C-alpha positions, 0 to 999 in steps of 0.5 A: 414830707416823706411818702408813708407808702414808699418802700425802702430800697431792697438792700436796706429791706433785707440786710442778710441777703446779698445784693443782685449783680448784673452779669454781662455776657460780652463786655465790649468795652474791654476789647474796644468798640466793634468797628466796621472797617469800611465805614471807618475808611469812608469817614476818615477818607482813607485810600480805600474809602476814596476808591469806593467813592470814586467807584460810585462816582464813576458808575453814576458818570457812566450811567449819565453818559450812556443815557445822554448818548441815547438822547442824542441818538434818539432826538439828534438822529431824527433831523438827520433821518429827515434830511437823508430821507425827505420822503419820511419828512413828508408823511402826515399823520392826522393832518400833521407832518411826522417831523412835528409829531416826533420832535414836538410831541413824542420828544417830551415823553421820551425825555421823561422816560429817559429821566425816570430811567436815570433816577431809577438806575442811579438810585440802584447804584447808590443802594448797591453802594450802601449795601457794600458799605453796610455789609458786615466785615468777615 
């Protein structure tokens, strides 16, 4: 059953008026798709893409080594300090020996802070990599 209120299409309603045509300023299909060369090199795993990924991995590895060194020196240096200077190991704070406070209590906030720094700085490295990849070509 046909709808009595429906209007005919515009071309059928006015036979003497030309049809409207859509005008596109830049037809991209003629020139091929616009490609971002960096992203293409990453997805196709070219030499340049591999170099970019290697650079990110190298930056993350260097960050991990630096912060590991901070942990080793920070926590590993304390027993060495107590062995070299036994008088420091004999100090008591609130009735508890200093080595117990530093290695048993203060070590955990120190490790949490180093972990937070690692996450923050590694996310910054990844953000810089993403900005490099998404930067438009000139």
